[in-house]
Backbone bond lengths (Angstrom), bond angles and torsions (degrees), N, CA, C in turn:
res aa  C-N    CA-C-N  psi(-1)  N-CA   C-N-CA  omega(-1)  CA-C   N-CA-C  phi
1 X - - - 1.451 - - 1.528 109.08 -
2 X 1.320 115.95 129.80 1.465 122.26 179.54 1.519 109.36 -88.07
3 X 1.333 117.51 124.21 1.461 121.13 -179.68 1.513 112.83 -88.55
4 X 1.323 117.94 -17.69 1.461 121.87 179.92 1.530 107.98 -101.15
5 X 1.323 116.41 77.54 1.463 122.34 -176.76 1.523 108.40 -127.45
6 X 1.332 117.00 128.37 1.461 121.99 -176.75 1.519 109.45 -128.44
7 X 1.327 116.00 136.31 1.465 121.87 173.03 1.524 107.51 -126.54
8 X 1.325 116.15 127.68 1.457 122.23 178.86 1.519 109.05 -125.57
9 X 1.316 116.24 136.74 1.456 123.33 176.11 1.517 106.50 -118.76
10 X 1.325 117.71 123.39 1.452 119.54 -178.46 1.514 112.36 -171.47
11 X 1.334 113.99 -162.40 1.467 121.35 178.93 1.521 109.45 -123.51
12 X 1.334 114.94 146.63 1.461 120.31 179.17 1.528 109.07 -73.14
13 X 1.333 116.11 132.95 1.462 122.56 -175.53 1.529 111.98 -77.07
14 X 1.326 117.18 -42.34 1.471 122.16 178.37 1.519 108.22 -149.73
15 X 1.322 116.42 160.87 1.466 120.18 179.48 1.526 110.42 -55.23
16 X 1.318 115.79 140.69 1.463 121.05 179.60 1.525 110.65 -69.26
17 X 1.319 115.01 152.58 1.458 121.30 175.63 1.521 109.70 -118.63
18 X 1.327 115.90 148.32 1.462 121.29 -179.99 1.521 109.73 -107.27
19 X 1.334 115.77 133.05 1.462 121.80 173.83 1.515 107.90 -121.00
20 X 1.325 115.90 145.01 1.459 121.00 174.42 1.520 107.34 -120.07
21 X 1.327 116.32 121.55 1.456 121.39 -179.04 1.527 110.19 -79.62
22 X 1.333 117.75 162.73 1.470 120.61 -179.59 1.532 113.83 -55.61
23 X 1.342 116.96 -29.78 1.472 119.10 179.31 1.530 112.74 -83.07
24 X 1.363 117.19 1.76 1.458 121.59 177.28 1.520 114.46 96.06
25 X 1.338 117.54 -6.96 1.467 119.63 179.05 1.523 109.73 -65.53
26 X 1.333 116.29 134.32 1.463 122.05 179.27 1.521 109.02 -103.52
27 X 1.347 115.48 137.35 1.454 121.26 -179.56 1.523 109.17 -131.73
28 X 1.335 116.48 122.68 1.459 121.63 171.67 1.523 106.42 -98.27
29 X 1.332 116.52 117.46 1.460 121.84 -177.19 1.523 109.47 -110.50
30 X 1.335 116.09 136.79 1.462 121.68 179.68 1.522 108.66 -159.29
31 X 1.314 116.67 171.61 1.465 122.29 177.23 1.520 109.06 -130.02
32 X 1.343 115.29 149.07 1.451 119.26 173.10 1.526 109.54 -122.56
33 X 1.315 115.07 154.86 1.454 122.57 175.70 1.522 108.44 -111.49
34 X 1.324 116.00 135.11 1.457 121.37 176.07 1.525 108.48 -124.37
35 X 1.307 116.70 157.55 1.464 121.79 177.60 1.518 109.79 -120.44
36 X 1.308 114.25 146.01 1.466 121.30 173.65 1.514 106.59 -131.49
37 X 1.310 117.05 133.22 1.460 119.70 179.02 1.525 109.79 -126.15
38 X 1.306 114.48 149.11 1.459 121.15 178.84 1.528 108.53 -156.31
39 X 1.323 115.99 167.22 1.464 121.05 175.87 1.527 108.71 -94.77
40 X 1.325 115.65 131.51 1.462 119.09 176.59 1.533 110.23 -81.51
41 X 1.331 116.02 -176.00 1.469 120.11 -176.83 1.535 113.47 -63.99
42 X 1.340 117.16 -19.35 1.465 121.56 177.14 1.528 112.41 -88.15
43 X 1.349 116.39 -2.95 1.453 120.50 -179.46 1.520 114.06 85.88
44 X 1.332 117.08 7.78 1.464 121.40 179.55 1.524 109.92 -92.81
45 X 1.339 115.40 144.29 1.451 119.87 178.18 1.527 110.61 -74.74
46 X 1.324 115.79 136.07 1.459 123.35 177.36 1.520 107.11 -123.39
47 X 1.335 116.80 134.23 1.467 121.00 176.21 1.523 109.35 -112.47
48 X 1.321 114.72 135.39 1.460 121.02 177.44 1.520 107.90 -122.49
49 X 1.323 116.68 130.77 1.468 121.31 177.05 1.514 110.48 -97.32
50 X 1.314 116.09 141.35 1.464 122.70 175.50 1.518 108.27 -126.04
51 X 1.323 115.91 144.73 1.457 122.02 179.91 1.523 108.79 -120.98
52 X 1.333 115.45 132.76 1.453 121.29 -177.20 1.526 110.62 -125.30
53 X 1.345 117.72 121.42 1.465 119.92 173.13 1.533 108.91 -79.08
54 X 1.327 116.62 135.63 1.459 121.65 -176.50 1.519 110.51 -132.92
55 X 1.330 115.47 157.51 1.466 121.73 177.53 1.522 109.84 -138.07
56 X 1.334 114.88 145.95 1.461 122.52 174.55 1.524 105.85 -127.25
57 X 1.330 117.03 139.97 1.461 120.82 -170.35 1.532 114.11 -114.92
58 X 1.330 113.62 152.19 1.467 126.19 171.24 1.524 113.97 50.98
59 X 1.347 118.53 -126.57 1.467 119.72 -173.23 1.521 111.41 -64.52
60 X 1.321 118.41 -29.56 1.464 120.48 177.32 1.526 110.52 -67.03
61 X 1.328 116.51 -36.67 1.468 120.77 178.80 1.526 110.15 -60.36
62 X 1.319 116.83 -44.50 1.469 120.65 179.44 1.525 112.02 -64.08
63 X 1.341 116.28 -39.68 1.461 120.39 -177.47 1.521 112.91 -68.14
64 X 1.334 117.19 -41.74 1.463 119.71 -172.58 1.528 113.92 -91.91
65 X 1.318 118.91 -15.98 1.466 121.51 -175.35 1.530 113.53 -51.55
66 X 1.338 120.82 -44.87 1.465 119.89 -179.24 1.534 114.25 -63.38
67 X 1.327 116.74 -20.31 1.466 120.90 -177.24 1.529 113.23 -94.95
68 X 1.327 117.21 -11.40 1.459 121.33 -176.06 1.528 110.32 -88.72
69 X 1.329 115.33 72.90 1.456 121.19 -176.51 1.528 110.21 -114.11
70 X 1.318 114.70 151.77 1.462 122.18 -175.89 1.531 111.47 -53.03
71 X 1.346 115.48 132.51 1.449 121.73 175.84 1.513 115.39 89.10
72 X 1.327 117.95 -14.53 1.465 120.91 -177.95 1.527 110.20 -69.04
73 X 1.337 115.65 136.47 1.462 120.31 174.65 1.525 109.05 -75.66
74 X 1.333 115.62 136.85 1.455 120.22 -179.67 1.525 110.28 -137.58
75 X 1.311 114.69 154.61 1.458 122.85 169.26 1.522 105.82 -119.36
76 X 1.306 115.92 121.69 1.463 121.83 -179.05 1.518 108.50 -105.87
77 X 1.314 116.59 128.50 1.460 122.41 176.55 1.515 105.91 -124.32
78 X 1.320 117.09 115.17 1.456 119.39 -176.01 1.517 111.73 -163.94
79 X 1.335 115.26 -150.34 1.449 121.68 179.65 1.522 109.81 -142.70
80 X 1.312 116.14 162.06 1.460 121.29 179.45 1.514 110.05 -90.97
81 X 1.332 114.93 143.45 1.459 121.15 177.88 1.515 108.21 -142.13
82 X 1.328 117.12 132.73 1.464 120.91 178.56 1.507 110.56 -92.01
């Protein structure tokens, strides 16, 4: 069982960009926005937006780049890395 598992549901903030490093590694970089809502102590709904920078590497970067366009709904399944 993997303990470092993350699922994010959101929308892409801006079109993804592709970078190629000197060693040939390809990186598709993009950000998504997610919303969280809850009721405050007064019983009113509050929405909070969060933004997450994400990266996809090598052959996966090439495959998904055409689909990573602003406003598109996405589900991200991955892991965290520092």
